[in-house]
C-alpha positions in Angstrom: -3.4 -11.0 16.6 -5.9 -9.6 19.0 -9.6 -9.3 18.2 -9.4 -5.6 17.7 -6.5 -5.8 15.3 -8.1 -8.7 13.5 -11.4 -6.9 12.9 -9.7 -3.7 12.0 -7.6 -5.4 9.3 -10.3 -7.7 8.1 -12.8 -4.9 7.6 -10.4 -2.4 6.1 -10.8 -0.1 9.1 -14.7 0.0 9.0 -14.6 -1.8 12.4 -12.1 -0.8 15.0 -11.1 2.6 13.8 -13.8 4.0 16.1 -15.0 2.3 19.2 -18.7 2.8 20.2 -19.2 5.3 23.0 -15.6 6.5 22.9 -14.7 9.9 21.3 -11.2 8.6 20.3 -10.0 6.9 17.2 -7.5 4.0 16.8 -4.8 3.2 14.2 -2.9 0.0 13.7 0.9 0.5 14.1 3.2 -2.0 12.6 6.6 -2.4 14.3 9.5 -4.7 14.4 11.0 -6.0 17.7 14.1 -4.1 18.6 15.9 -7.2 19.8 13.7 -10.1 18.4 13.1 -8.8 14.9 9.5 -10.1 15.1 6.9 -8.1 13.2 4.0 -6.9 15.5 0.9 -4.8 15.2 -0.5 -2.6 18.0 -3.9 -0.8 18.0 -3.2 2.6 19.5 -5.3 5.8 20.1 -4.0 8.7 18.0 -4.5 12.4 17.5 -4.3 14.1 14.1 -1.9 16.9 13.5 -2.1 18.0 9.9 -0.7 15.2 7.7 0.9 13.6 10.8 -0.6 11.5 13.6 0.7 11.4 17.1 0.6 8.4 19.5 1.1 8.6 23.3 3.4 6.0 24.9 1.5 6.0 28.2 1.2 2.2 28.8 -1.8 3.1 31.0 0.4 5.1 33.4 2.8 2.2 34.0 6.3 3.2 35.1 8.0 1.9 31.9 7.4 2.8 28.3 5.6 0.3 26.1 7.6 -2.2 23.9 6.3 -0.6 20.7 8.1 2.7 21.7 11.5 1.0 21.9 10.7 -0.9 18.7 10.0 2.4 16.9 13.2 3.9 18.2 15.2 1.0 16.8 13.2 0.8 13.5 11.5 4.2 12.9 10.4 3.6 9.3 7.2 1.5 9.3 3.6 1.5 8.3 0.3 2.5 10.1 -3.2 1.9 9.1 -5.5 4.8 9.8 -9.0 3.8 9.0 -8.9 2.3 5.5 -5.6 4.0 4.6 -2.3 2.3 5.0 0.5 4.8 5.3 4.3 4.5 5.1 5.5 6.6 8.1 8.6 7.6 9.9 8.4 7.7 13.7 9.9 10.7 15.5 9.9 11.2 19.3 8.8 14.7 20.2 11.6 16.6 21.9 10.5 20.3 21.3 8.7 21.5 24.5 6.2 23.6 22.6 5.3 20.9 20.2 5.1 18.4 23.1 2.7 20.7 25.1 0.5 21.3 22.1 0.2 17.6 21.2 -0.3 16.6 24.9 -3.2 19.1 25.2 -4.8 17.6 22.1 -4.4 14.1 23.4 -5.9 15.0 26.8 -8.9 16.7 25.0 -9.4 13.4 23.2 -8.8 11.1 26.1 -8.9 12.7 29.6 -7.3 9.7 31.4 -3.9 10.6 30.0 -3.6 13.2 32.8 -4.1 10.4 35.4 -1.6 8.3 33.6 0.9 11.1 33.7 0.5 11.5 37.4 0.7 7.8 38.0 3.6 7.0 35.7 6.4 8.8 37.5 8.1 9.5 34.1 7.7 11.8 31.2 5.3 10.0 28.8 6.7 10.1 25.3 4.8 11.4 22.3 5.6 9.9 19.0 4.7 11.6 15.7 4.2 9.4 12.7 5.1 11.5 9.7 4.6 10.5 6.0 7.7 8.8 4.8 9.3 10.6 1.8 9.5 8.6 -1.4 7.2 5.8 -0.1 
């Protein structure tokens, strides 16, 4: 586990949820390898959207999607830690153009480099909504 993830978990989100001098917030996303079946955790920036949170699969503007994106497509029911709260969530890739534009605008307001990433990536950067899982 990386230092960020370790501190986040160890302190129950008191450290790592917010990073000094950055306006954005981070969550810890648990996911299972699509092929390997290995359990992993990734710290990701997120934007709030009502009871949902959205994460951007930018991979820093790299030409391919991050591994966690494919893992969520294979295993969409998972957990995320948002601050001190652990949530059972279902991951959904945004396909509706209006929802996508609205969430992209929120993400860019939070973290302006996403626009640079989009220009550099040469692909449509997916947005994944983490919705509360019913019955969990």
